[in-house]
C-alpha positions as a Markdown table, in Angstrom:
| # | Residue | x | y | z |
|---|---|---|---|---|
| 1 | Met | -92.4 | 38.9 | -89.7 |
| 2 | Thr | -94.2 | 42.3 | -88.9 |
| 3 | Gln | -96.7 | 41.8 | -86.2 |
| 4 | Arg | -99.5 | 45.0 | -85.9 |
| 5 | Thr | -102.4 | 45.0 | -83.9 |
| 6 | Gly | -105.8 | 44.2 | -85.6 |
| 7 | Thr | -106.6 | 42.0 | -88.6 |
| 8 | Asp | -103.7 | 39.6 | -90.4 |
| 9 | Gly | -104.6 | 41.7 | -93.4 |
| 10 | Ala | -103.1 | 44.6 | -91.8 |
| 11 | Gly | -99.8 | 42.6 | -90.8 |
| 12 | Thr | -99.6 | 41.6 | -94.3 |
| 13 | Ala | -99.8 | 44.7 | -96.0 |
| 14 | Ala | -96.9 | 45.8 | -93.3 |
| 15 | Ala | -95.0 | 42.9 | -93.9 |
| 16 | Ala | -95.6 | 44.1 | -98.1 |
| 17 | Ala | -94.3 | 47.6 | -97.2 |
| 18 | Asp | -90.8 | 45.8 | -95.9 |
| 19 | Glu | -90.5 | 44.5 | -99.3 |
| 20 | Glu | -90.5 | 47.8 | -100.4 |
| 21 | Val | -87.6 | 49.8 | -98.2 |
| 22 | Pro | -84.9 | 51.0 | -100.8 |
| 23 | Ala | -81.9 | 48.6 | -100.8 |
| 24 | Asp | -80.0 | 51.7 | -99.1 |
| 25 | Arg | -82.3 | 51.1 | -96.4 |
| 26 | Arg | -82.1 | 47.5 | -95.6 |
| 27 | Asp | -79.4 | 47.3 | -93.7 |
| 28 | Ala | -81.3 | 46.4 | -90.4 |
| 29 | Ala | -78.5 | 45.5 | -88.4 |
| 30 | Ala | -77.5 | 49.0 | -88.2 |
| 31 | Ile | -81.6 | 50.2 | -88.0 |
| 32 | Gly | -82.2 | 47.8 | -85.1 |
| 33 | Ala | -79.0 | 49.6 | -83.2 |
| 34 | Arg | -79.8 | 52.6 | -83.0 |
| 35 | Val | -83.4 | 52.5 | -82.2 |
| 36 | Leu | -81.7 | 50.1 | -79.2 |
| 37 | Arg | -79.5 | 52.8 | -78.3 |
| 38 | Leu | -81.9 | 55.5 | -78.7 |
| 39 | Arg | -84.6 | 53.4 | -76.9 |
| 40 | Arg | -82.5 | 53.3 | -73.8 |
| 41 | Glu | -81.6 | 56.8 | -73.9 |
| 42 | Arg | -85.0 | 57.9 | -73.5 |
| 43 | Gly | -85.7 | 54.9 | -70.8 |
| 44 | Leu | -88.4 | 53.9 | -73.0 |
| 45 | Thr | -90.0 | 50.1 | -73.0 |
| 46 | Gln | -90.0 | 48.1 | -76.1 |
| 47 | Arg | -93.7 | 48.2 | -75.7 |
| 48 | Lys | -94.2 | 51.9 | -74.9 |
| 49 | Leu | -92.1 | 52.8 | -78.0 |
| 50 | Ala | -94.4 | 50.1 | -80.2 |
| 51 | Glu | -97.7 | 51.2 | -78.9 |
| 52 | Pro | -100.4 | 51.8 | -80.2 |
| 53 | Ala | -99.3 | 50.3 | -83.6 |
| 54 | Tyr | -97.4 | 48.1 | -83.1 |
| 55 | Thr | -96.0 | 45.3 | -80.9 |
| 56 | Ala | -93.6 | 44.9 | -78.5 |
| 57 | Ala | -92.2 | 41.5 | -79.9 |
| 58 | Tyr | -91.7 | 43.6 | -82.7 |
| 59 | Val | -89.3 | 45.9 | -81.1 |
| 60 | Ser | -87.5 | 43.0 | -79.9 |
| 61 | Thr | -87.0 | 41.9 | -83.3 |
| 62 | Leu | -86.2 | 44.8 | -85.1 |
| 63 | Glu | -83.6 | 46.1 | -82.5 |
| 64 | Ala | -82.3 | 42.5 | -82.8 |
| 65 | Gly | -81.5 | 42.8 | -86.4 |
| 66 | Arg | -83.8 | 40.3 | -88.0 |
| 67 | Val | -86.3 | 42.1 | -89.4 |
| 68 | Lys | -86.6 | 45.0 | -92.1 |
| 69 | Pro | -88.6 | 48.1 | -91.4 |
| 70 | Ser | -91.1 | 49.1 | -93.5 |
| 71 | Glu | -90.9 | 53.4 | -93.8 |
| 72 | Pro | -94.5 | 53.4 | -91.8 |
| 73 | Ala | -93.0 | 51.6 | -89.0 |
| 74 | Leu | -89.8 | 53.7 | -89.2 |
| 75 | Arg | -91.7 | 57.0 | -89.2 |
| 76 | His | -94.0 | 55.3 | -86.3 |
| 77 | Leu | -90.4 | 54.6 | -84.5 |
| 78 | Ala | -88.6 | 57.7 | -84.9 |
| 79 | Glu | -91.8 | 60.1 | -84.0 |
| 80 | Arg | -91.5 | 58.4 | -80.9 |
| 81 | Leu | -88.1 | 58.3 | -80.6 |
| 82 | Gly | -87.9 | 62.0 | -81.3 |
| 83 | Val | -85.9 | 62.1 | -84.1 |
| 84 | Thr | -86.2 | 62.5 | -87.9 |
| 85 | Tyr | -87.0 | 59.3 | -90.2 |
| 86 | Asp | -83.5 | 60.2 | -92.6 |
| 87 | Glu | -81.6 | 60.1 | -89.3 |
| 88 | Leu | -83.2 | 56.8 | -87.9 |
| 89 | Ala | -83.1 | 55.5 | -91.4 |
| 90 | Thr | -79.6 | 56.4 | -92.0 |
| 91 | Gly | -77.6 | 56.9 | -89.0 |
| 92 | Arg | -77.0 | 60.6 | -90.6 |
| 93 | Pro | -78.0 | 63.4 | -87.8 |
| 94 | Ala | -80.3 | 66.2 | -88.6 |
| 95 | His | -79.1 | 69.3 | -90.1 |
| 96 | Leu | -75.8 | 67.7 | -91.0 |
| 97 | Ala | -75.6 | 68.9 | -94.6 |
| 98 | Thr | -76.1 | 72.1 | -93.2 |
| 99 | Glu | -73.4 | 71.9 | -90.6 |
| 100 | Leu | -71.2 | 70.6 | -92.9 |
| 101 | Arg | -71.8 | 73.4 | -95.7 |
| 102 | Leu | -71.3 | 76.2 | -92.7 |
| 103 | Ala | -68.0 | 74.5 | -92.0 |
| 104 | Leu | -66.8 | 74.2 | -95.2 |
| 105 | Thr | -67.6 | 78.2 | -95.6 |
| 106 | Glu | -65.4 | 78.7 | -92.5 |
| 107 | Ala | -62.7 | 76.9 | -93.3 |
| 108 | His | -62.8 | 79.3 | -97.4 |
| 109 | Gly | -62.9 | 81.7 | -94.7 |
| 110 | Val | -59.7 | 80.4 | -93.4 |
| 111 | Leu | -57.7 | 79.8 | -96.4 |
| 112 | Ala | -58.6 | 83.5 | -97.7 |
| 113 | Ala | -57.0 | 84.7 | -94.8 |
| 114 | Gly | -53.5 | 82.2 | -95.1 |
| 115 | Asp | -53.9 | 79.1 | -92.3 |
| 116 | Thr | -53.4 | 76.9 | -95.3 |
| 117 | Ala | -52.8 | 74.2 | -92.3 |
| 118 | Asp | -56.1 | 74.5 | -90.2 |
| 119 | Ala | -58.3 | 75.6 | -93.2 |
| 120 | Ala | -56.7 | 71.9 | -95.0 |
| 121 | Gly | -57.4 | 70.2 | -91.6 |
| 122 | Arg | -61.2 | 71.8 | -91.5 |
| 123 | Phe | -61.7 | 70.6 | -94.9 |
| 124 | Ala | -60.6 | 67.0 | -94.1 |
| 125 | Asp | -62.9 | 66.8 | -91.5 |
| 126 | Cys | -65.5 | 67.8 | -93.1 |
| 127 | Leu | -64.9 | 65.2 | -95.9 |
| 128 | Asp | -64.8 | 63.0 | -93.3 |
| 129 | Arg | -67.8 | 63.5 | -91.7 |
| 130 | Ala | -69.5 | 63.7 | -95.1 |
| 131 | Arg | -67.6 | 60.3 | -96.2 |
| 132 | Arg | -69.1 | 58.4 | -93.0 |
| 133 | His | -72.5 | 59.7 | -93.4 |
| 134 | Gly | -72.8 | 59.4 | -96.8 |
| 135 | Leu | -73.1 | 63.0 | -98.2 |
| 136 | Thr | -72.2 | 62.1 | -101.9 |
| 137 | Ala | -73.4 | 66.0 | -102.6 |
| 138 | Val | -71.0 | 67.7 | -100.3 |
| 139 | Gln | -67.4 | 65.7 | -100.6 |
| 140 | Pro | -66.6 | 67.7 | -103.8 |
| 141 | Ala | -66.7 | 70.5 | -102.2 |
| 142 | Ala | -64.0 | 69.3 | -99.3 |
| 143 | Leu | -62.3 | 67.7 | -102.2 |
| 144 | Leu | -61.9 | 71.2 | -103.8 |
| 145 | Gly | -60.8 | 73.1 | -100.6 |
| 146 | Leu | -58.0 | 70.2 | -99.6 |
| 147 | Gly | -56.8 | 71.0 | -103.5 |
| 148 | Glu | -56.6 | 74.5 | -103.1 |
| 149 | Cys | -54.3 | 74.1 | -100.0 |
| 150 | Ala | -52.3 | 71.5 | -101.8 |
| 151 | Leu | -51.7 | 74.0 | -104.1 |
| 152 | Glu | -50.9 | 76.7 | -101.6 |
| 153 | Ser | -48.2 | 74.4 | -99.8 |
| 154 | Gly | -46.6 | 73.3 | -103.4 |
| 155 | Arg | -48.0 | 69.9 | -103.2 |
| 156 | Leu | -48.5 | 69.5 | -106.0 |
| 157 | Asp | -49.4 | 65.6 | -106.8 |
| 158 | Leu | -51.3 | 65.8 | -103.7 |
| 159 | Ala | -53.5 | 68.4 | -105.5 |
| 160 | Arg | -54.0 | 66.5 | -108.3 |
| 161 | Glu | -55.3 | 63.7 | -106.7 |
| 162 | His | -57.7 | 65.9 | -105.2 |
| 163 | Phe | -59.1 | 67.3 | -107.4 |
| 164 | Glu | -59.5 | 63.9 | -109.7 |
| 165 | Glu | -61.1 | 62.7 | -106.7 |
| 166 | Ala | -63.8 | 66.0 | -106.9 |
| 167 | Glu | -64.6 | 65.5 | -110.5 |
| 168 | Arg | -64.9 | 62.3 | -110.4 |
| 169 | Leu | -67.8 | 62.4 | -107.8 |
| 170 | Gln | -69.4 | 65.5 | -110.4 |
| 171 | Ala | -69.4 | 63.1 | -113.3 |
| 172 | Gly | -72.9 | 63.6 | -113.5 |
| 173 | Glu | -73.3 | 66.8 | -113.0 |
| 174 | Pro | -73.3 | 70.0 | -115.5 |
| 175 | Leu | -70.1 | 71.0 | -116.5 |
| 176 | Pro | -70.6 | 73.9 | -115.1 |
| 177 | Arg | -70.4 | 72.5 | -111.5 |
| 178 | Arg | -67.0 | 70.9 | -112.1 |
| 179 | Ala | -65.5 | 73.9 | -114.0 |
| 180 | Ala | -63.6 | 74.2 | -110.3 |
| 181 | Ala | -62.3 | 70.8 | -110.4 |
| 182 | Val | -60.9 | 71.3 | -114.0 |
| 183 | Arg | -59.7 | 74.5 | -113.2 |
| 184 | Gly | -57.4 | 73.4 | -110.1 |
| 185 | Arg | -56.0 | 70.4 | -112.3 |
| 186 | Ala | -55.0 | 72.6 | -115.1 |
| 187 | Val | -53.5 | 74.9 | -112.1 |
| 188 | Ala | -51.5 | 72.1 | -110.7 |
| 189 | His | -50.1 | 70.7 | -114.3 |
| 190 | Leu | -49.4 | 74.5 | -114.5 |
| 191 | Leu | -47.0 | 74.7 | -111.5 |
| 192 | Ala | -45.5 | 71.4 | -112.3 |
| 193 | Gly | -44.5 | 72.6 | -115.3 |
| 194 | Glu | -46.7 | 71.0 | -118.2 |
| 195 | Leu | -47.9 | 73.7 | -119.6 |
| 196 | Arg | -49.1 | 72.2 | -122.6 |
| 197 | Tyr | -51.2 | 70.0 | -120.7 |
| 198 | Ala | -52.9 | 72.9 | -118.4 |
| 199 | Cys | -54.1 | 74.8 | -121.9 |
| 200 | Tyr | -55.6 | 71.5 | -123.2 |
| 201 | Leu | -57.6 | 70.9 | -119.9 |
| 202 | Leu | -59.1 | 74.1 | -119.8 |
| 203 | Glu | -59.3 | 74.7 | -123.1 |
| 204 | Thr | -61.3 | 71.2 | -123.6 |
| 205 | Ala | -63.7 | 72.6 | -121.2 |
| 206 | Ile | -64.0 | 75.9 | -122.4 |
| 207 | Asp | -65.1 | 74.0 | -125.7 |
| 208 | Arg | -67.6 | 71.4 | -124.1 |
| 209 | Leu | -69.3 | 74.4 | -122.4 |
| 210 | Asn | -69.5 | 76.2 | -125.6 |
| 211 | Glu | -70.3 | 73.8 | -127.5 |
| 212 | Ser | -73.0 | 72.3 | -124.8 |
| 213 | Gly | -74.8 | 75.8 | -124.8 |
| 214 | Leu | -74.0 | 75.9 | -121.3 |
| 215 | His | -72.6 | 79.4 | -121.3 |
| 216 | Asp | -72.2 | 80.1 | -117.3 |
| 217 | Pro | -70.7 | 83.2 | -117.3 |
| 218 | Asp | -68.4 | 82.0 | -113.5 |
| 219 | Ala | -67.6 | 78.8 | -114.7 |
| 220 | Leu | -66.2 | 80.7 | -118.3 |
| 221 | Leu | -65.0 | 83.1 | -116.4 |
| 222 | Leu | -63.1 | 81.0 | -114.3 |
| 223 | Leu | -61.9 | 78.7 | -117.4 |
| 224 | Tyr | -60.4 | 82.0 | -118.8 |
| 225 | Ser | -58.5 | 83.5 | -116.6 |
| 226 | Ala | -56.7 | 80.3 | -115.7 |
| 227 | Ala | -56.0 | 79.4 | -119.3 |
| 228 | Ile | -54.1 | 83.4 | -119.3 |
| 229 | Gly | -51.3 | 82.3 | -116.7 |
| 230 | Pro | -49.9 | 79.1 | -119.3 |
| 231 | Tyr | -50.3 | 80.8 | -122.5 |
| 232 | Met | -48.2 | 83.9 | -121.1 |
| 233 | Asp | -45.9 | 81.1 | -119.9 |
| 234 | Met | -45.9 | 79.2 | -123.6 |
| 235 | Gly | -44.8 | 82.4 | -125.3 |
| 236 | Ala | -48.5 | 82.1 | -126.6 |
| 237 | His | -49.2 | 86.1 | -126.3 |
| 238 | Ala | -51.7 | 86.7 | -128.8 |
| 239 | Arg | -54.1 | 83.9 | -127.2 |
| 240 | Ala | -53.3 | 85.5 | -124.4 |
| 241 | Ala | -54.5 | 88.9 | -124.9 |
| 242 | Gln | -57.5 | 87.3 | -126.9 |
| 243 | Ala | -58.6 | 85.5 | -123.6 |
| 244 | Ala | -57.8 | 88.2 | -121.4 |
| 245 | Glu | -60.7 | 90.2 | -123.6 |
| 246 | Leu | -63.4 | 87.6 | -122.8 |
| 247 | Ala | -62.6 | 87.1 | -119.5 |
| 248 | Leu | -63.6 | 90.9 | -119.3 |
| 249 | Ala | -66.5 | 91.0 | -121.5 |
| 250 | Leu | -67.5 | 87.6 | -119.0 |
| 251 | Ala | -66.9 | 90.1 | -116.2 |
| 252 | Pro | -70.3 | 92.1 | -115.8 |
| 253 | Gly | -72.7 | 88.7 | -116.3 |
| 254 | Ala | -70.2 | 86.7 | -113.1 |
| 255 | Thr | -72.1 | 86.5 | -109.5 |
| 256 | Asp | -68.7 | 86.5 | -107.8 |
| 257 | Pro | -66.9 | 89.2 | -107.0 |
| 258 | Ala | -64.0 | 87.2 | -106.2 |
| 259 | Leu | -63.8 | 85.7 | -109.9 |
| 260 | Val | -64.2 | 89.2 | -111.2 |
| 261 | Ala | -60.7 | 89.9 | -109.2 |
| 262 | Gly | -58.8 | 87.0 | -110.2 |
| 263 | Met | -60.0 | 88.2 | -113.4 |
| 264 | His | -58.4 | 91.8 | -113.5 |
| 265 | Arg | -55.1 | 89.9 | -111.9 |
| 266 | Ser | -54.7 | 87.9 | -114.6 |
| 267 | Val | -55.5 | 90.4 | -117.3 |
| 268 | Ala | -53.1 | 92.3 | -116.0 |
| 269 | Arg | -50.5 | 89.6 | -117.3 |
| 270 | Thr | -51.5 | 90.3 | -120.6 |
| 271 | Leu | -51.4 | 94.1 | -120.9 |
| 272 | Ile | -47.5 | 93.6 | -119.6 |
| 273 | Ala | -46.9 | 91.8 | -122.6 |
| 274 | Glu | -47.9 | 94.4 | -124.5 |
| 275 | Gly | -46.0 | 97.4 | -122.8 |
| 276 | Arg | -49.2 | 98.8 | -121.4 |
| 277 | Thr | -47.7 | 99.0 | -117.5 |
| 278 | Ala | -50.3 | 101.8 | -116.9 |
| 279 | Glu | -53.0 | 100.0 | -117.8 |
| 280 | Ala | -51.6 | 96.7 | -116.1 |
| 281 | Asp | -51.1 | 98.7 | -112.9 |
| 282 | Ala | -54.9 | 99.9 | -112.9 |
| 283 | Ser | -55.8 | 96.4 | -113.2 |
| 284 | Leu | -54.3 | 95.2 | -110.4 |
| 285 | Ala | -55.2 | 97.7 | -108.0 |
| 286 | Lys | -58.7 | 97.2 | -108.5 |
| 287 | Ala | -58.3 | 94.0 | -107.9 |
| 288 | Gln | -56.8 | 94.4 | -104.6 |
| 289 | Glu | -59.6 | 96.9 | -104.0 |
| 290 | Leu | -62.3 | 93.6 | -104.8 |
| 291 | Tyr | -59.9 | 91.3 | -102.4 |
| 292 | Gln | -59.2 | 93.7 | -99.3 |
| 293 | Gly | -63.5 | 93.7 | -99.2 |
| 294 | Leu | -63.5 | 90.4 | -98.9 |
| 295 | Arg | -60.4 | 89.5 | -97.2 |
| 296 | Leu | -58.8 | 87.1 | -99.3 |
| 297 | Ser | -55.5 | 88.1 | -98.4 |
| 298 | Ala | -53.3 | 85.0 | -100.3 |
| 299 | Asp | -55.0 | 86.8 | -103.5 |
| 300 | Leu | -54.3 | 89.7 | -102.5 |
| 301 | Ala | -50.5 | 89.1 | -101.7 |
| 302 | Lys | -50.1 | 87.9 | -105.6 |
| 303 | Cys | -51.7 | 91.4 | -106.7 |
| 304 | His | -48.7 | 93.0 | -104.9 |
| 305 | Trp | -46.5 | 90.3 | -106.7 |
| 306 | Met | -47.9 | 91.2 | -110.4 |
| 307 | Arg | -47.5 | 95.3 | -109.4 |
| 308 | Gly | -44.0 | 94.3 | -108.2 |
| 309 | Tyr | -43.4 | 92.6 | -111.9 |
| 310 | Val | -45.0 | 95.8 | -113.5 |
| 311 | His | -42.8 | 98.4 | -112.1 |
| 312 | Ala | -40.1 | 96.4 | -113.2 |
| 313 | Gln | -41.0 | 96.0 | -116.5 |
| 314 | Ala | -41.0 | 99.7 | -116.2 |
| 315 | Gly | -37.5 | 99.7 | -114.3 |
| 316 | Glu | -38.9 | 101.1 | -111.2 |
| 317 | Leu | -36.9 | 98.5 | -109.2 |
| 318 | Glu | -37.2 | 100.1 | -105.8 |
| 319 | Arg | -41.2 | 100.5 | -105.9 |
| 320 | Ala | -40.7 | 96.7 | -107.6 |
| 321 | Glu | -38.9 | 95.2 | -104.9 |
| 322 | Ser | -40.8 | 96.9 | -101.7 |
| 323 | Glu | -44.2 | 95.3 | -103.4 |
| 324 | Leu | -42.3 | 91.6 | -104.1 |
| 325 | Arg | -41.1 | 91.9 | -100.4 |
| 326 | Thr | -44.5 | 92.6 | -99.4 |
| 327 | Ala | -46.1 | 89.6 | -101.6 |
| 328 | Arg | -43.0 | 87.5 | -100.3 |
| 329 | Ala | -44.1 | 88.4 | -96.6 |
| 330 | Met | -47.6 | 87.4 | -96.9 |
| 331 | Leu | -46.9 | 84.3 | -99.0 |
| 332 | Ala | -44.7 | 83.1 | -96.6 |
| 333 | Ser | -46.8 | 83.9 | -93.4 |
| 334 | Gln | -49.9 | 82.1 | -95.7 |
| 335 | Gln | -47.4 | 78.9 | -95.7 |
| 336 | Ala | -47.6 | 79.3 | -99.4 |
| 337 | Ala | -44.4 | 77.5 | -99.9 |
| 338 | Leu | -44.5 | 77.3 | -104.0 |
| 339 | Phe | -46.1 | 80.8 | -104.4 |
| 340 | Thr | -42.8 | 81.8 | -102.4 |
| 341 | Asp | -40.6 | 80.6 | -104.3 |
| 342 | Gln | -41.5 | 81.9 | -107.4 |
| 343 | Val | -41.6 | 85.5 | -105.9 |
| 344 | Glu | -38.3 | 84.8 | -104.8 |
| 345 | Val | -37.0 | 84.5 | -108.2 |
| 346 | Glu | -38.6 | 88.0 | -109.4 |
| 347 | Leu | -36.8 | 89.7 | -106.8 |
| 348 | Ala | -33.6 | 88.0 | -107.2 |
| 349 | Asp | -34.0 | 89.8 | -110.7 |
| 350 | Val | -34.6 | 93.0 | -109.5 |
| 351 | Leu | -32.1 | 92.8 | -106.6 |
| 352 | Arg | -29.5 | 91.6 | -109.3 |
| 353 | Arg | -30.5 | 94.8 | -111.5 |
| 354 | Arg | -29.6 | 97.2 | -108.5 |
| 355 | Gly | -26.3 | 95.9 | -108.3 |
| 356 | Arg | -26.6 | 93.5 | -105.3 |
| 357 | Thr | -25.7 | 90.4 | -107.1 |
| 358 | Ala | -24.4 | 88.8 | -103.5 |
| 359 | Glu | -28.0 | 89.2 | -102.0 |
| 360 | Ala | -29.8 | 87.9 | -105.5 |
| 361 | Gly | -27.0 | 84.6 | -106.0 |
| 362 | Glu | -27.7 | 83.8 | -102.1 |
| 363 | Leu | -31.5 | 84.2 | -102.7 |
| 364 | Leu | -31.4 | 82.2 | -105.8 |
| 365 | Gly | -28.7 | 79.2 | -104.5 |
| 366 | Ser | -31.0 | 78.7 | -101.2 |
| 367 | Leu | -34.2 | 78.6 | -103.6 |
| 368 | Leu | -33.0 | 76.2 | -105.9 |
| 369 | Gly | -32.4 | 73.6 | -103.0 |
| 370 | Arg | -36.3 | 73.8 | -103.1 |
| 371 | Ile | -37.8 | 73.5 | -105.9 |
| 372 | Gly | -37.2 | 71.6 | -109.5 |
| 373 | Pro | -38.6 | 69.9 | -111.8 |
| 374 | Glu | -41.3 | 68.4 | -110.3 |
| 375 | Arg | -42.3 | 71.6 | -108.2 |
| 376 | Gly | -42.2 | 74.7 | -110.5 |
| 377 | Ala | -39.9 | 74.0 | -113.4 |
| 378 | Val | -40.8 | 77.7 | -115.1 |
| 379 | His | -39.5 | 79.2 | -111.9 |
| 380 | Ala | -36.4 | 76.7 | -111.4 |
| 381 | Ala | -35.4 | 77.6 | -114.8 |
| 382 | Gly | -35.5 | 81.2 | -114.3 |
| 383 | Ala | -33.3 | 81.3 | -111.5 |
| 384 | His | -31.1 | 78.9 | -113.0 |
| 385 | Arg | -31.1 | 82.0 | -116.1 |
| 386 | Leu | -30.6 | 84.4 | -113.4 |
| 387 | Leu | -27.4 | 82.6 | -111.7 |
| 388 | Gly | -26.2 | 82.5 | -115.2 |
| 389 | Leu | -26.4 | 86.2 | -115.5 |
| 390 | Ile | -24.3 | 86.6 | -112.5 |
| 391 | Ala | -21.6 | 84.7 | -113.5 |
| 392 | Glu | -21.4 | 85.9 | -116.6 |
| 393 | Asp | -21.2 | 89.5 | -114.9 |
| 394 | Arg | -18.2 | 88.5 | -112.8 |
| 395 | Gly | -16.3 | 86.7 | -115.3 |
| 396 | Asp | -17.2 | 82.6 | -115.0 |
| 397 | Ala | -18.0 | 81.2 | -118.3 |
| 398 | Glu | -18.3 | 78.1 | -117.4 |
| 399 | Ala | -20.5 | 78.5 | -114.0 |
| 400 | Ala | -22.7 | 80.6 | -116.7 |
| 401 | Glu | -23.2 | 78.1 | -119.2 |
| 402 | Glu | -23.7 | 75.0 | -116.7 |
| 403 | His | -26.5 | 77.3 | -115.5 |
| 404 | Tyr | -28.1 | 78.3 | -119.0 |
| 405 | Val | -27.9 | 74.7 | -120.1 |
| 406 | Asn | -29.7 | 73.5 | -116.8 |
| 407 | Ala | -32.2 | 76.1 | -117.4 |
| 408 | Leu | -32.8 | 75.1 | -121.6 |
| 409 | Ser | -33.6 | 71.7 | -120.1 |
| 410 | Leu | -36.6 | 72.6 | -117.7 |
| 411 | Leu | -38.0 | 75.4 | -120.1 |
| 412 | Glu | -37.8 | 72.4 | -122.9 |
| 413 | Arg | -39.2 | 69.8 | -121.0 |
| 414 | Ala | -42.0 | 72.9 | -119.5 |
| 415 | Gly | -42.8 | 74.0 | -123.0 |
| 416 | Ala | -42.2 | 77.2 | -121.9 |
| 417 | Ala | -41.8 | 79.3 | -125.8 |
| 418 | Gly | -40.9 | 82.9 | -124.8 |
| 419 | Asp | -38.7 | 82.2 | -122.3 |
| 420 | Leu | -37.1 | 79.1 | -124.2 |
| 421 | Ala | -36.1 | 81.5 | -127.0 |
| 422 | Asp | -34.8 | 83.9 | -124.9 |
| 423 | Leu | -32.2 | 81.5 | -122.7 |
| 424 | Cys | -31.0 | 80.7 | -126.3 |
| 425 | Arg | -30.2 | 84.1 | -127.2 |
| 426 | Leu | -28.7 | 84.4 | -124.1 |
| 427 | Leu | -26.4 | 80.8 | -124.2 |
| 428 | Gly | -25.7 | 81.5 | -127.9 |
| 429 | Asp | -24.5 | 84.7 | -127.2 |
| 430 | Leu | -22.1 | 83.2 | -124.7 |
| 431 | Leu | -20.7 | 80.5 | -126.7 |
| 432 | Arg | -20.5 | 83.2 | -129.3 |
| 433 | Arg | -18.1 | 85.2 | -127.3 |
| 434 | Ala | -15.8 | 81.9 | -126.3 |
| 435 | Gly | -15.5 | 81.6 | -130.5 |
| 436 | Arg | -17.9 | 78.4 | -130.3 |
| 437 | Val | -19.2 | 79.6 | -133.6 |
| 438 | Glu | -21.0 | 76.3 | -134.6 |
| 439 | Ala | -22.4 | 75.4 | -130.9 |
| 440 | Ala | -23.6 | 79.2 | -130.7 |
| 441 | Leu | -25.8 | 78.7 | -134.4 |
| 442 | Asp | -27.0 | 75.2 | -133.2 |
| 443 | Val | -28.6 | 77.1 | -130.4 |
| 444 | Tyr | -30.0 | 79.9 | -132.4 |
| 445 | Arg | -31.7 | 77.5 | -134.9 |
| 446 | Thr | -33.2 | 76.2 | -131.2 |
| 447 | Gly | -34.3 | 79.6 | -130.1 |
| 448 | Leu | -35.5 | 80.8 | -133.4 |
| 449 | Gly | -37.5 | 77.6 | -133.8 |
| 450 | His | -39.0 | 78.2 | -130.2 |
| 451 | Arg | -40.1 | 81.7 | -131.4 |
| 452 | Ala | -41.6 | 81.0 | -134.7 |
| 453 | Ala | -45.8 | 81.7 | -134.2 |
| 454 | Pro | -45.7 | 81.9 | -130.7 |
| 455 | Gly | -48.9 | 79.9 | -129.2 |
| 456 | Thr | -48.7 | 77.5 | -132.6 |
| 457 | Thr | -46.5 | 75.1 | -132.4 |
| 458 | Thr | -47.7 | 73.6 | -129.6 |
| 459 | Leu | -51.1 | 74.9 | -128.9 |
| 460 | Gly | -54.3 | 73.5 | -131.5 |
| 461 | Pro | -57.0 | 75.4 | -132.4 |
| 462 | Ala | -58.3 | 78.4 | -129.9 |
| 463 | Pro | -61.4 | 77.8 | -127.8 |
| 464 | Ala | -65.2 | 78.0 | -129.5 |
| 465 | Val | -66.5 | 81.3 | -128.5 |
| 466 | Pro | -69.6 | 82.1 | -126.1 |
| 467 | Pro | -71.8 | 83.9 | -126.9 |
| 468 | Leu | -71.1 | 87.4 | -125.9 |
| 469 | Gly | -74.0 | 89.7 | -127.4 |
| 470 | Thr | -71.2 | 91.9 | -128.8 |
| 471 | Gly | -69.7 | 91.4 | -132.5 |
| 472 | Gly | -66.5 | 92.9 | -132.2 |
| 473 | Ser | -65.3 | 90.6 | -129.5 |
| 474 | Arg | -66.9 | 87.4 | -131.4 |
| 475 | Ala | -64.7 | 89.0 | -134.3 |
| 476 | Ala | -61.7 | 89.8 | -132.5 |
| 477 | Trp | -61.3 | 86.2 | -131.0 |
| 478 | Arg | -61.3 | 84.7 | -134.4 |
| 479 | Ala | -59.3 | 87.4 | -135.5 |
C-alpha cells in the first residue's frame, strides 16, 4: 500500500491513483528494477529518493516490484533520478524515436549509395531497437528499408515478408501511408514473374485511393509509376501509356524529387514502346540529372540500363552496349544481383546483334544458372529466347526449339502477353521450316490468342481516375 507523508486521506488518494495507471505501465517488477538500478547508479538512499513526498518504505516496496506506482509517484521519482517520465515508465531511452529516425535516414543514404549489405544491417538494427522498446510507429519504416534491400539482392520471398509485415503494422493508418508497402509487395511479385497479381495489388490500391478521396500525389505517383512495368511486360501498352500520362500529370504536386525522377524513368518505357526514342532518352536524361543530385546511385544505374535499351531499339548498338555495361557494373558493385541479371539479358541481345554470339551465349548460359521461375521468370525466358536465336543462327534447330519451349513455359506462367506472342512467332516459324505445319499452326494460334486486345485478356477495368483538374487527361484515361 502506498505510504505518503501527511494524512490518511492523502495516502488513500495516492492508492486510488495507482489503480488508474494504464495497463501498459503496470509492469511493477520492471519499473522497480529500473528504479533500483538508477538509484544505485546515482548513489542515492531510498529515503533521499523518496523525500519529501514519499517514504523510504514505499520506495523499498516499489523496488521489490510489489506495488504499482501511480503517475505522480513515477514523475516524482523520474525527476529525482534525472530521467524522463517515459524512460522510467517504459524503459525507453529519451529521444530514442528521434535517434532511430536519424538512423533510418542514414540507412537509406547507404542503400542509395549501393551498399545493400550495410544498409540491411542498419535497418535490422533499427527494427530490433524499435521492437525492444515498443516503438511501433518506427517499425514499418525499418521493414520497408529491409524490403528494399531484399529486392536489390534478389531475395524476393524475404522482401515480400518485410513488406507484408510493414503493411500489417500500418493497418490502422490512412492508405497513403501504406502505399510504399503495397508498391514493394507488387514489385516483388513482378520480379518473381507474377505480373497479373502485381497489377492487381497496384490497381486495387489506386482505386481505393481515388474512390475514398485520399488523393495523395506522392502515393498516387508511386503506384502509377510502379504499374507501368507490369503493364509493359504484359503487353498492355495502352494502359501503360495511360498510367504514364497520369503520372506526369501528378508529378507537379509531388513533394519527393526521388519519386519524380522515378516517374521519368518509368514513363520512358511507354515512349520506347511508341517508338518515340528521342523523347524517351530526354526523359531518362532528366531522371539521371535528378538522381545525380540526390546521390541515388542505384536508380541512376537503372537509368543507364533503360538508356541502353533505348539505344538498342534505335539500332545504336555501340552506344547501347556502353550504357548497359555501365549499368551492369554499377548494379554489380551495389550487390543488386537480380537487377544485374536482368541487365545482362539486354546486354547479351546487343552482343548477339553485333555478331559476338559466342560472348552472348556464354553470358546467357552463366545467367541461367542463377535465375529461373522463382527469380525473374520473364528475364529467364528472355535468356532462353536469345539462346534459341543463337542456336538457329548456327543451324541447330533442335537446341533452338528446346530453348523456345522453355521460354514459352516461363512466359505463360508469368502472363507476359507481348513477349509470349513474339516467342510463338519464332517457334512457329521454326516448326514450319521443319515441315511440322500442324504444330506450327497450334503455336501461331497460341500467339494470336495472347496478342488479341493487348492488356484486356488478363486485366480487368482500368483503375479509377484521380481528380487532376484537367478534363483532357481524364478523357484520355477513360478512352
